[in-house]
C-alpha positions in Angstrom: -142.7 -169.8 50.2 -139.6 -170.4 52.3 -139.1 -168.6 55.6 -136.5 -165.9 55.4 -133.4 -165.6 57.6 -134.0 -163.8 60.8 -132.0 -160.6 61.3 -131.6 -158.4 64.3 -134.0 -155.9 62.8 -136.8 -158.6 63.2 -136.6 -159.2 67.0 -139.2 -156.4 67.7 -141.7 -158.3 65.8 -141.2 -161.8 67.4 -144.6 -163.5 67.7 -146.4 -160.7 66.3 -148.7 -163.2 64.1 -149.2 -165.7 67.1 -152.6 -164.4 68.2 -153.9 -165.4 64.7 -152.9 -169.1 65.1 -155.7 -171.5 64.8 -158.8 -171.8 62.6 -161.4 -169.0 61.9 -164.6 -168.7 60.2 -166.9 -165.8 59.5 -168.1 -163.3 56.9 -166.3 -160.7 55.0 -168.6 -158.0 53.6 -167.9 -155.5 50.8 -169.8 -152.4 50.8 -170.2 -149.6 48.3 -170.8 -145.9 49.0 -173.9 -144.9 47.1 -172.2 -141.6 46.1 -169.3 -143.3 44.7 -166.3 -141.1 45.6 -168.1 -137.7 45.5 -168.5 -137.7 49.4 -165.8 -136.6 51.8 -164.8 -138.5 55.0 -162.1 -138.1 57.5 -160.6 -141.6 57.9 -159.5 -142.3 61.5 -156.2 -143.9 62.2 -158.0 -146.8 64.0 -160.8 -148.3 62.0 -163.8 -149.9 63.9 -167.2 -151.2 62.9 -168.8 -148.1 64.4 -167.0 -145.8 62.0 -168.5 -147.7 58.9 -172.0 -147.3 60.6 -171.6 -143.6 60.2 -171.9 -143.8 56.4 -174.7 -144.7 54.2 -173.0 -147.9 52.8 -174.9 -150.4 50.7 -173.8 -154.0 50.7 -172.4 -155.3 47.5 -171.2 -158.7 48.2 -170.9 -161.2 51.1 -168.3 -163.7 51.4 -168.1 -166.7 53.7 -164.6 -167.2 54.9 -162.6 -170.0 56.5 -158.8 -169.3 57.4 -156.2 -171.3 59.2 -153.0 -169.7 60.4 -150.1 -171.9 61.7 -146.9 -170.2 63.1 -143.8 -172.1 61.8 -141.5 -169.7 64.0 -142.0 -166.4 65.8 -141.4 -164.7 62.3 -143.1 -166.8 59.8 -146.7 -168.1 59.6 -148.6 -169.9 56.7 -152.3 -169.1 55.9 -154.9 -171.1 54.1 -157.9 -169.3 53.0 -161.3 -170.7 51.5 -163.7 -168.0 50.4 -167.2 -169.1 49.4 -169.8 -166.7 47.7 -173.0 -166.9 45.8 -172.5 -166.6 41.9 -175.3 -167.3 39.5 -177.6 -169.0 41.9 -174.8 -171.5 43.1 -172.2 -171.4 45.6 -168.5 -170.8 44.3 -165.4 -171.5 46.4 -161.9 -170.5 45.9 -158.7 -171.4 47.9 -155.7 -169.3 48.5 -152.4 -169.9 50.3 -150.0 -167.7 51.7 -147.6 -166.6 54.4 -147.3 -163.6 57.0 -143.6 -163.0 57.6 -141.1 -160.7 59.2 -138.2 -159.9 56.8 -135.7 -157.3 57.3 -137.5 -155.6 60.0 -140.8 -155.3 58.2 -144.2 -157.1 58.2 -145.3 -158.8 54.9 -148.3 -160.7 54.0 -148.2 -162.5 50.6 -151.2 -164.4 49.5 -151.4 -166.4 46.2 -154.9 -166.6 44.9 -156.0 -168.6 41.8 -155.5 -165.8 39.5 -153.3 -163.2 41.3 -150.7 -162.7 44.0 -151.4 -160.0 46.8 -148.7 -158.4 48.6 -149.2 -156.1 51.6 -146.8 -154.6 53.9 -147.6 -154.1 57.7 -147.2 -152.1 60.7 -148.3 -153.1 64.4 -149.3 -149.9 65.9 -150.3 -151.7 69.2 -150.7 -155.2 70.5 -153.0 -157.5 68.6 -153.2 -154.9 65.8 -151.9 -155.2 62.4 -152.5 -152.5 59.5 -151.8 -153.9 56.1 -151.4 -151.8 53.1 -150.8 -152.7 49.6 -150.9 -151.3 46.0 -150.5 -152.3 42.3 -150.4 -150.5 39.1 -151.6 -153.0 36.6 -154.4 -153.5 37.2 -154.7 -150.4 39.8 -155.4 -151.6 43.4 -154.7 -149.8 46.7 -156.1 -151.2 49.8 -155.8 -150.7 53.6 -156.8 -153.3 56.3 -157.0 -152.6 59.9 -157.0 -156.1 61.7 -157.8 -156.5 65.4 -157.4 -160.1 67.0 -158.9 -160.9 70.4 -159.0 -164.3 72.0 -161.9 -165.7 69.9 -162.7 -162.8 67.5 -160.8 -161.6 64.7 -162.1 -158.3 62.8 -161.0 -156.6 59.7 -162.2 -153.0 58.6 -160.8 -151.6 55.4 -161.1 -149.8 52.3 -159.9 -150.1 48.7 -159.4 -148.2 45.4 -159.7 -150.2 42.1 -159.6 -149.6 38.4 -160.7 -145.9 37.7 -161.0 -144.9 41.4 -159.1 -141.7 42.3 -156.9 -142.5 45.6 -157.0 -138.8 46.3 -160.8 -138.9 47.0 -162.8 -140.8 49.7 -162.9 -144.6 49.0 -165.7 -146.1 47.0 -165.4 -149.5 48.6 -165.3 -150.5 52.2 -164.8 -153.8 54.0 -165.8 -155.5 57.2 -164.7 -158.9 58.3 -165.7 -160.6 61.4 -164.6 -164.2 62.3 -164.9 -166.4 65.3 -162.3 -168.9 66.3 -163.4 -172.4 65.4 -162.9 -174.8 68.3 -161.2 -178.0 67.5 -162.6 -180.5 70.1 -160.8 -183.5 68.5 -157.6 -184.3 70.3 
């Protein structure tokens, strides 16, 4: 993907993606609520791991993740992702490529997976935090990810609705990703 032209509306987001620059590795865990969508929960604006611990979630999948972010400008960043997970007794890996960009005063994350393109629009409610949201109709998908980047840790808390899920009810699926910055000692 090509870097879009920078406009005056983009200036407020200069270097918003810079804290992600570098390589990261960790786990992304998918949880399912045992009551499906028949429970009720008030979802806070700021999502943290402690909030997930207040629910009786059951792990349904665990993905080993490696990511590399490279800022090409204060408004455009490339990302390469490798997800590895156990399937049928062996380890499967998929690679995805994408960009984080500021365009026309909006934050965008576009990731091309082997079988689909994911597009999320973002907001930056405070330093080192990006909230991504995206949805599609066919097949139905609605997601929210609250991402917090510190010097050496990167955490994602989120939830999603898929298929026959009702977006007016509490989410059936929840996510927690926690990554560590990978040191590159080779100079």
